[in-house]
N, C-alpha and C positions, 0 to 999 in steps of 0.2 A: 244740607240734609242732616237731620238729627241722628246722632249716634244712639239712638233711643234707644182588700180583705185583711183583717188583722193578722191572720196566719201568714199571709204572703209577706207582710212587712217584717214580721219577726225573724224571718230567715234571711233577710237581705243585709244585715249588719249595720255598722255605723256609717256615717257620711264618708264617701270615698274621696280619695285624692283624684283630681282631674288629670289623669295621665292618659297617654294614647298608645295602649298596647296594640291597637289595631295596626299601627305602622309596622309592627314586627312581622306581620304576615304578608306585607306587601314589599315590593322591591324598594330599595332606598331611593329617596328623591334625589334627582340631579341638582346641581347648583342652580341652574335657571329655574327649576321647579320650586326650589326653596325660596328663591328671590320673589317669584311670582306669588307664592303664598304669603310672604311678608307684605308685599304691596297690597294684596287683597285684604289683609288684616288692617292695614292703614286706612283703606277705603271704608271698611266696616266700622272702624273706630271714629270715622268722621274727619280724620286728618286730611284726607283727600276727598273732595266732594265732586258731584256731577259737574262736568265742564272744566274742571281743573286740569292744567297741563302737568304731565309727569316729566320731570327733568332728568334726562339720562345721566348727566354729569353729577348731579346731586346723589343719585342712587349709586353710581359707580364709587364715589368717595365714601358714601355711607356704608356700603357693603365691603369696601376694600378690594374691589375686583375691577377688571377692565370693562370696557363697554360691550364687549362681545356677549358675555352671559346676561348683561342687562337687556340688550336688544332681544336675545332669545326669550328671556322672561316676559318681555313686553309682547312678543309674538304669541306666547302661550295665553296671555290675558286677552289679547285681541281675538284669538280663536274662540275663547270662552265668552266673548261678548262683554267683558268687563271694561275694556278700553277700546278706542279706535285710533288708528295711526293714519294721519293725513299727510300727504306730500307737503314738504316745506313748512309744516305746522307742528309736527311731532305727535306725541301720544297724549290723549285726553281721556279722562274718565267719562264713560258713557252716561247719558241720561235717557232712560227708557220712557216711551210713551205709555199711557195707560193700556193701550191695546197690546203692546209688547209685554208688559207686566202680566196681564191676564193670560196671554198665550203661553208664556213660559211656565207660569204656575199651573195652567191646565195640563200641560205636558207632564210636569212633575207630579201632579195629582194622579194621573193615569199610571205612571211608572211606580209611584209610591204604593199604589194598590197592588200592583203586580209583585213588588218586592215584599210587601207585607204577607201576601199569600204564600210566596215561595219560602220566606223565612219561617213561617208557621210550620211548613212541611219539612224543612231541612235544618233548622237551627240546632246546633250542638249544645249539650248540657252546659259546658263551661261558658259559652257565649250567652246562653239564656240566663245563667246566674249573674253574670256581670250586667246584663241588660236590666235585670230586676234591681240590682244595687243602684244603677244609674237612675232608674225610675224613682227610687226612694230619695235619692239626692235631688232630683228635679222637684219632687214634692216639697222637700225641705226648703229649697231655694225659692219656690213659688210663693211660699208663705212668709218670705223675708222681704222687707222693704229694700228698694234700691239694688236688686239682685240681677239686673238685666244682663250685664256682661258675663257673670258666672252662669246664669241660666242659658245663655247662648252657647257657652262652652259645653255644658252637659247635654244640651239639645243636639249639638253637633256630634258629640260622642254617641248618643243614642242612635243617630242617623248612621254613623259608621258601623255600629253593631248590627243594626237592621240590615245593612248591605252585606256585612260579613255573614250573617245568618242565612241569607238567600243563596249563597254559594253560586252566584251568577256574575261572571266577570263583565258581561255586556252591560248589565244594569249598573254595576259599579262605575264603569266608564261614562255612561250616559248621564247618570245622576251627579257624578263629580263635576262634570262640565256645567250642568244646570245649577248646581249649588253655588258655584262662583258667580254666575249671572244674577242670581236672586238673593245673594247674601245680605245686601243692604235692605232689601224689601222684606226679607224674613225677620230682620231685626225690628223693622217698623211693626211687623205683624205681632211681635212679642213685647212691644214697648210698654204696655200697661200691665199692672199687677193682675188685673182680672184675666187678661189674655194668657198670662203665664200660668195661672191656676187652671184655666180651661185646657191648656196644652198639657200640663202635667197629668190631669185627669185622663186625657186621651192616651198618653203614654202608658198609664196604669191599665187602661182597658186593653191596649194592644198586648201588654205583657200577660195579662190574664188570658187573652185569646191564644197566645202562644202556649201557655201552660195547659189549656184545654184542648189543644190541637184543633182549633176552630178557624180554618182559613178564610171562610166567608166573612166572619166578623173582623179578622185581621185585615182583610182587604178594605173593608168599609172604614175602619178606624184609621188605618194608614192614610187613606184618601182624605179623611176628615182633618187630619193634622195639617195637611198642605192647604186644603180649601179654606179653613178658618184663618190661616195665616194670610192667604191672598186677600180675603174679604177685608181684614183689618188693615193690611198694607195699602190697599186701594183707597180705603176710607181716609187714611192718614195723608196720602198723597193729594187727594182732592181737597181735603181740609187745609193743608199747608201750601197748596199751589206748587208742589214740587214736581208734578208729572208734566212732561213735555206734551203740548197739544199737537206738535208736528208729526205727521205720519212718517213711519220709519223709512219708507221708500224714498222720501225726499230729504232725509236727514242723515242716516247712518247705515248705508248698504253693507259695510263690512261686518257689522254686528249681526246681520241676519244669516250669514253663512252657517255658523254652528247650529243655530236654531233650526234651520231647514234640514240640516243633516240629521239632527236628533229627531225631528218630526217624521222623517222618512222611516225611522226605525220603530216608531210607536205603534203603527198599525201591525207591523210584523210581530212585535212583542205581544201585543194584545191578542192577535190571532192565535199564537201558540198557546197562550194561557187561557183562551176561551173567553176573554173579556171583550 
């Protein structure tokens, strides 16, 4: 898979450094969680591709830890559907079918709309200011050739701020799991310069909706960010023959557990928010 208004802008400052202050308001990540994140980033970078086996010994030596934390990290990734662990065969990077890709993105789209609406109503001034600065950085990167990796980082940061603004711990947990499952496909969805420009425009519209306190528009635009990414990712998968044609029930039952658990919460979240 390939590792593929003027007044508003004037108040957002110079291009920002891509730091993660969001981590400061969350509990520190455990060692297995840190390892799981690093493995996720290797998958995102294309160092590990769909179907590749993940070697415990190699990870243990690379991180300088025993196999215990490595195995716990792999269980985290399996829970999130990023890998599957087969008896006597070890851990392998999952390859989702087109059906699974669509299903997971559709769940993310619903939840993204909810978090957009809630953030519009609850976001604090400091978070909104940083959100605006990140939007300006996203626009700068979208206009720059060869900026996929940096654009992915700022897009992830915007997603973190969006969740922080919602002040909803349930949504944070659900979307964090989904983010790992779809990270490879989100990158495909932003692989072209045109798509990055469209994405940055939608982040701008979302920021403006927040400033106007317009939750309906925030809901719509937040959904659009996920929907457009899904459409482009599916198009790339079909074009490159990267999607598995095998139905998930016959191929990777372990990967469907988290998705089912998430799906059970979607109706409840939607009912509470009136969606």
